[in-house]
C-alpha positions as CSV (number, residue, x, y, z in Angstrom):
1,M,1.9,13.8,-29.0
2,T,-1.4,15.7,-29.4
3,C,-2.6,17.0,-26.0
4,L,-5.9,13.9,-26.3
5,E,-2.8,11.4,-26.8
6,L,-0.9,12.8,-23.9
7,T,-4.2,12.8,-21.5
8,I,-4.8,9.4,-22.5
9,A,-1.2,8.5,-21.7
10,R,-1.4,10.0,-18.3
11,M,-4.3,8.4,-17.4
12,L,-3.0,4.8,-18.3
13,I,-0.3,5.2,-16.2
14,Y,-2.3,6.3,-13.3
15,F,-4.7,3.7,-13.6
16,S,-1.8,1.0,-14.1
17,S,-0.2,2.5,-11.3
18,Y,-3.4,1.9,-9.2
19,V,-4.0,-1.5,-10.3
20,L,0.1,-2.4,-9.7
21,A,-0.3,-1.3,-5.9
22,V,-3.6,-2.3,-4.9
23,A,-3.9,-6.1,-6.6
24,F,-0.1,-6.9,-7.4
25,G,0.8,-5.2,-3.8
26,H,-2.2,-7.6,-2.5
27,A,-0.3,-10.8,-4.1
28,V,3.3,-9.2,-3.1
29,V,2.5,-8.4,0.5
30,R,0.5,-11.7,1.3
31,H,3.6,-13.7,0.0
32,V,5.8,-11.9,2.1
33,I,3.6,-12.1,4.9
34,L,2.2,-15.9,4.7
35,T,5.3,-17.7,3.5
36,R,7.8,-15.8,5.5
37,Y,6.3,-15.0,8.8
38,P,3.4,-17.7,9.2
39,T,1.0,-16.8,11.9
40,T,-1.5,-18.8,14.0
41,Q,-3.7,-16.5,15.2
42,A,-7.0,-16.2,13.7
43,G,-9.6,-13.2,14.3
44,G,-11.5,-10.1,13.3
45,L,-13.5,-10.0,10.3
46,K,-12.8,-12.5,7.0
47,G,-11.1,-10.8,4.3
48,A,-10.7,-7.4,6.6
49,G,-6.9,-7.5,6.3
50,A,-6.9,-8.0,2.7
51,A,-9.4,-4.9,2.6
52,I,-7.3,-2.6,4.9
53,G,-4.1,-3.6,3.1
54,C,-5.8,-2.7,-0.6
55,L,-6.9,0.6,0.6
56,E,-3.9,1.2,2.7
57,R,-1.9,0.9,-0.8
58,F,-4.3,3.0,-2.3
59,L,-3.5,5.5,-0.2
60,A,-0.2,5.4,0.0
61,L,-0.1,5.8,-3.6
62,T,-2.4,8.8,-3.7
63,F,-0.1,10.7,-1.0
64,V,2.8,9.8,-3.0
65,L,1.4,11.0,-6.4
66,V,0.3,14.2,-4.6
67,G,3.6,14.8,-3.0
68,Q,2.1,14.4,0.4
69,Y,5.0,12.0,2.1
70,E,4.1,13.2,5.3
71,A,0.4,11.6,5.0
72,L,2.1,8.5,4.9
73,A,1.7,8.6,8.9
74,V,-1.5,9.3,8.8
75,I,-1.6,5.6,7.7
76,V,0.4,3.9,10.3
77,A,-1.3,6.3,13.1
78,A,-4.6,5.0,12.0
79,K,-3.8,1.5,11.9
80,S,-1.6,1.7,15.5
81,I,-4.9,3.1,17.3
82,A,-7.3,0.7,15.8
83,R,-4.8,-2.1,16.9
84,F,-3.4,-0.4,20.0
85,E,-4.4,-3.5,22.2
86,E,-3.0,-6.2,20.1
87,L,0.3,-4.3,19.7
88,K,1.6,-5.1,22.9
89,C,1.8,-8.6,21.8
90,R,5.4,-8.5,20.4
91,E,4.7,-11.4,17.9
92,F,1.8,-9.5,16.6
93,A,3.7,-6.3,16.5
94,E,6.8,-7.3,14.5
95,Y,4.1,-9.2,12.0
96,Y,1.7,-6.0,11.8
97,L,4.9,-4.1,11.1
98,I,6.1,-6.0,8.5
99,G,2.6,-6.3,7.0
100,T,2.2,-2.4,6.9
101,L,5.7,-1.4,5.8
102,S,6.4,-3.7,3.3
103,S,2.8,-2.7,1.8
104,I,3.6,1.0,2.4
105,L,7.2,0.6,0.9
106,L,5.9,-0.9,-1.8
107,A,3.0,1.8,-2.3
108,M,6.0,4.1,-2.2
109,L,8.1,2.7,-5.0
110,I,5.2,2.4,-7.3
111,G,4.6,5.9,-7.0
112,I,7.9,7.3,-7.5
113,F,8.1,5.4,-10.7
114,T,4.8,6.9,-11.7
115,S,5.6,10.3,-11.2
116,W,9.1,9.5,-13.0
117,L,6.9,8.0,-15.6
118,L,4.6,10.9,-16.1
119,S,7.6,13.0,-15.9
120,L,8.9,11.8,-19.3
121,L,5.9,12.7,-21.1
């Protein structure tokens, strides 16, 4: 492979990883939350949860790809601070943890797989 082909291949792998983490990840986490753990609570800005989840997976994937696994705690901490009062309700806390942890886990797995693919080049 030429240097240009290698660069293009790496860029396609990175791009595909982010699309998987953000778009596919949204569908997976939404499916897990809505089909397995439906909630009756509504509140907040419409679509804000989805946007936060997409940003969360984007950041988590970036942290994994740059080898900063410890920084994943920043995501959980920031979300926990923002939702501190709501986390006192056990039902919401469980719902929050299932969504956050499944989202971060998916991004981590995609990041690990991406790192492995890139190591093959």
